[in-house]
C-alpha positions, 0 to 999 in steps of 0.5 A: 587575117589576110582577108582583113588585110585585103579589105583594108587595102580596098578601103584605102583605095576607095578613100584614096579615090575620094581624096583624089589620089591617083596612080602609083601614089594610090597603090602605095597608100593602099599598100601602106594600109595593108601594112598597118592593118597587118601590124595591128592584127599581129599585135592583137593576135599576140594578146595585146590590147587594141590600143597597143595595136593601133599605136604599132599600126600608126607608127608603122604607117607613119614611118612608111608614109614619111619614107614614101613622101621623101621618095615620091616628093609628095606630102606624107598625108597622101600616103597616111590619111587613106591608110588610117581609115581602116584602123579608125575606131568607128565600131567603138564610137558607134557602140559608145553612142548606142549604149549612151542613148539606150541608157547603158551608162557603164557600157557606154563609159567602157566604149568611150574609154576604149575609143579615146585610147585607140584614137589617142594611140593613133595620134601619138604614133603619128605625132611621134614619127612626124616629130622624129622625122623633122628632127632627123631631117634638121640634123642631116641638113645641119651636117650638110651645111657644116661639111660644105 
């Protein structure tokens, strides 16, 4: 498990470099990827389905990215996009396309559903945290204006 977490941080660094992220932000994005893959690994080790692990990972990475964005005064996507790369369901998409081309329609359908569930879980986690962050920030800003 530690080896996979290390490889996920290396993958995030590689994609962060491709996205022109530099310095401390690159290191923080890589650590965010390691955190997300850790939560994904823990949930799958405890017997949950992979899409539940993806949801937990995306929520944890999104929370971390939002916190880092506020601290570093940088968009959250700087910390989130490279961190998401290691958990994108690329293997399931490949198996879906391969089985579809080979005529194994039942297996292709199974991988297609798995891909949709995993990608949907990633999207739901990101949207949930982003929306809650915006609501909390609005509430805090209203509180500041009413106090003054």
